Structures are given as C-alpha cells and as structure tokens.
N, C-alpha and C positions, 0 to 999 in steps of 0.2 A: 215683744208685747206679751204681757202676762195674760193667761186665760182666766184668772180669778185673783181676788185680793189675797195678799199674804196675811195669814192669821197666825201670829206667834204663839198664842195660847194653845191652839190645837197642836202645834209643833211640840211644845213643851209637854203637853198631856200625852202625846204619842211617845215621846222619848221616855217619859216616866213609865208608861206601860211596858215599853221594851226593856227598861232597866229592871222592872219587877219580874218580867218573864226570864231575864237572864239570871236573876238571883235564884228563882225556882228551878230553872234548867240546870244550873250549876249544882244545886242541892240534889236534884234527881240523878244527875250523872255521877254523883259521888265526889265531886271536886272539893266541896266543903259542906259543912252541916249548918244549915240556916234554920233557926226556929221559926215557927209559924208566924210569930208576931214581928219578925225582923223587917218586914216590908211596910209596916204601919208608918214609921217615920218617913220613909221614902215616899210613900203614897201621899201622906199629908203635906210634905214639903213640895212635892211635884204639883199637886192640885192647887196649893196656895200660889206657887209661882205662875202656874198657868192662868189662874184667875187674875193675878196682878198684871201679867203681860196682856191679857185680853182687855182689861180696863185701860191700860196705857195705850194700846193700839186703837181702841174705840175713841179715846179722847183725841188722839192725833188725827184720826180720820175725820172727826167732827170739826176740828180746828182747820184742817185743810179744806174741807168742803165749805166751811163758812167763809174762808178767805177767797175761795174761787167763785163764790156765788156772785152773780151779776144782777140778781133781782133787786129791785128797789124796795124799800120799806114804806113807800108813800101809799096814799089811798088808792084803791082800785079804780080802774077807768070808769066804772059805772057803780054808783052807790044807790041806785034806785031799786035794787033787788033783782033786776033782770040778769039772767045768766047768758043772754045772747052775746055772741062775739061780734064786735064791729068790724 
C-alpha cells in the first residue's frame, strides 16, 4: 500500500534539479567546462516536462475518481432548504 499518491511531475522536477547539480558539480570538479547559460535549456525542458506530466497525472486522477464515484446526480433528499439529516 502506498503512503501517498505518485506525483510524476515532482519526480521529473527533482531529476531535473539533480541533472543541473551534476552539470555544475562536474564543472566545479574540473571534469568539463560548462558555461553559465548551459543549464537554461535543461531547466526549461525539465520544467516543461514536469508540467506536462503533472497535467496528465491530474487528468488521469480525475478520470479515475469520476469512474469510481458512486454518488448519484439526482436531486438531494430534501429540497426545502433544511440541512437536517434524516
């Protein structure tokens, strides 16, 4: 049993952050020379993919919740304005 819902957008955003950190760590270690603007395309693409994955996940959760809903769309039991439970 999962403790929380799976959020693919957050996973992609975190992986993007780790990739950017790896680029800067490699630059700091002297493994390669990365200009300061090198991470802008990586950041843009990562945030775009994270947003798209979040939107798709949201739509799938809504569809699943709508299909699992057992509530009827009929009129409520009391239309007199009273909020008392019978």
